[in-house]
C-alpha positions as CSV (number, residue, x, y, z in Angstrom):
1,K,-118.7,106.7,135.2
2,L,-118.9,110.2,136.7
3,D,-119.1,108.7,140.2
4,D,-115.9,106.8,139.4
5,Y,-114.1,109.9,138.1
6,Q,-115.2,111.9,141.2
7,E,-113.9,109.1,143.5
8,R,-110.6,108.9,141.6
9,M,-110.2,112.7,141.8
10,N,-111.0,112.7,145.6
11,K,-108.2,110.1,146.1
12,G,-105.8,112.4,144.4
13,E,-105.5,110.6,141.1
14,R,-104.7,112.7,138.2
15,L,-107.5,112.9,135.5
16,N,-107.2,114.0,131.8
17,Q,-109.0,117.1,130.6
18,D,-112.0,115.3,129.3
19,Q,-112.5,113.5,132.6
20,L,-112.1,116.8,134.5
21,D,-114.7,118.5,132.2
22,A,-117.1,115.6,132.9
23,V,-116.6,115.8,136.7
24,S,-117.2,119.6,136.5
25,K,-120.7,118.8,135.1
26,Y,-121.5,116.2,137.8
27,Q,-124.1,118.4,139.6
28,E,-125.8,119.3,136.3
29,V,-126.0,115.6,135.3
30,T,-127.3,114.7,138.8
31,N,-130.0,117.4,138.5
32,N,-131.0,116.3,135.1
33,L,-131.3,112.7,136.3
34,E,-133.5,113.8,139.2
35,F,-135.6,115.8,136.8
36,A,-136.0,112.8,134.5
37,K,-137.0,110.6,137.5
38,E,-139.6,113.1,138.5
39,L,-140.9,113.2,134.9
40,Q,-141.1,109.4,134.9
41,R,-143.1,109.3,138.1
42,S,-145.4,112.0,136.7
43,F,-145.9,110.1,133.5
44,M,-146.5,106.8,135.4
45,S,-149.1,108.5,137.6
46,L,-150.7,110.1,134.5
47,S,-150.7,106.8,132.7
48,Q,-152.5,105.1,135.7
49,D,-155.1,107.9,135.8
50,I,-155.7,107.5,132.1
51,Q,-156.1,103.7,132.5
52,K,-158.6,104.2,135.3
53,T,-160.5,106.7,133.2
54,I,-160.5,104.3,130.3
55,K,-161.8,101.5,132.4
56,K,-164.5,103.7,134.0
57,T,-165.6,104.9,130.5
58,A,-165.7,101.3,129.2
59,R,-167.7,100.2,132.1
60,R,-170.1,103.1,131.7
61,E,-170.5,102.3,128.0
62,Q,-171.1,98.7,128.8
63,L,-173.8,99.5,131.3
64,M,-175.4,101.8,128.7
65,R,-175.3,99.1,126.1
66,E,-176.8,96.6,128.5
67,E,-179.5,99.1,129.5
68,A,-180.4,99.7,125.8
69,E,-180.5,96.0,125.1
70,Q,-182.7,95.4,128.1
71,K,-185.1,98.1,126.8
72,R,-185.1,96.4,123.4
73,L,-185.9,93.1,125.0
74,K,-188.7,94.7,127.0
75,T,-190.1,96.1,123.8
76,V,-190.1,92.7,122.2
77,L,-191.8,91.2,125.2
78,E,-194.4,93.9,125.2
79,L,-194.9,93.4,121.5
80,Q,-195.3,89.6,122.1
81,F,-197.9,90.3,124.8
82,I,-199.9,92.7,122.5
83,L,-199.8,90.4,119.5
84,D,-200.9,87.5,121.7
85,K,-203.8,89.6,123.1
86,L,-205.0,90.3,119.6
87,G,-206.0,86.6,119.4
88,D,-208.5,87.2,122.2
89,D,-212.0,87.7,120.8
90,E,-213.0,90.2,123.4
91,V,-209.9,92.3,122.6
92,R,-210.6,92.1,118.9
93,N,-214.2,93.2,119.4
94,D,-213.0,96.2,121.5
95,L,-210.6,97.2,118.8
96,K,-213.2,96.9,116.0
97,Q,-215.7,99.0,118.0
98,G,-213.4,101.3,119.8
99,S,-214.8,100.2,123.2
100,N,-213.1,100.6,126.5
101,G,-211.1,103.5,125.3
102,V,-209.1,101.6,122.7
103,P,-208.5,103.0,119.2
104,V,-210.6,101.6,116.4
105,L,-208.8,99.2,114.0
106,T,-210.3,98.0,110.7
107,E,-210.5,94.3,109.9
108,E,-207.8,94.9,107.3
109,E,-205.5,96.4,110.0
110,L,-206.2,93.5,112.3
111,T,-205.4,91.0,109.4
112,M,-202.1,92.8,108.8
113,L,-201.3,92.4,112.5
114,D,-202.2,88.7,112.4
115,E,-199.9,88.2,109.4
116,F,-197.1,90.0,111.2
117,Y,-197.7,87.8,114.2
118,K,-197.2,84.7,112.0
119,L,-194.0,86.2,110.7
120,V,-192.4,86.9,114.1
121,Y,-193.9,83.9,115.9
122,P,-194.1,81.2,113.3
123,E,-195.6,77.8,113.8
124,R,-192.9,75.1,113.9
125,D,-192.2,73.8,110.4
126,M,-190.3,70.5,110.7
127,S,-189.1,70.8,107.1
128,V,-187.1,73.9,108.0
129,R,-184.3,74.1,110.6
130,L,-185.5,75.9,113.7
131,N,-182.5,78.2,113.5
132,E,-183.4,79.3,110.0
133,Q,-187.1,79.7,110.9
134,Y,-186.3,82.0,113.7
135,E,-183.7,83.8,111.8
136,Q,-186.4,85.2,109.5
137,A,-188.6,86.1,112.6
138,S,-185.7,87.9,114.2
139,V,-185.1,90.0,111.0
140,H,-188.7,91.2,111.2
141,L,-188.5,92.0,114.9
142,W,-185.1,93.8,114.3
143,D,-186.6,95.9,111.5
144,L,-189.5,96.8,113.7
145,L,-187.2,97.8,116.7
146,E,-185.0,99.8,114.3
147,G,-188.1,101.6,112.9
148,K,-187.1,100.7,109.4
149,E,-189.6,101.5,106.6
150,K,-189.5,98.1,105.0
151,P,-192.7,96.7,103.5
152,V,-194.2,93.8,105.4
153,C,-197.7,92.3,105.4
154,G,-198.9,95.0,103.0
155,T,-197.7,97.9,105.0
156,T,-194.5,99.5,106.4
């Protein structure tokens, strides 16, 4: 509208007082518009930077979660290996006698470990759905990984 008033005034057309006041503020309005455009560009740039930072942070957090899950899975596999080895007679004898630099475990402690093994690696019971059977096993493994002080097999 101001451009139109400016053009009409330049052609010699007579404008009313309100229109003349508006034309007199033409430069001020133009400056404000330029300032607003600069602000918009700055906000857009800032918004893009923030989005990039959010994506980087989300990716970093995802990698950290994956790393933590991988460590937990590694711990489960190590536990499985150890519990499997406890079924080996030579290993059990070493644990009972403290041979080959291993700590001494009592028969009672070995029995508790055997019972725990049966909880986390149950024999297949065809009368129970596989999903349900391993649900219970996963609860025990989860509690162990979380270090929860829940009673299981006569100990915590």
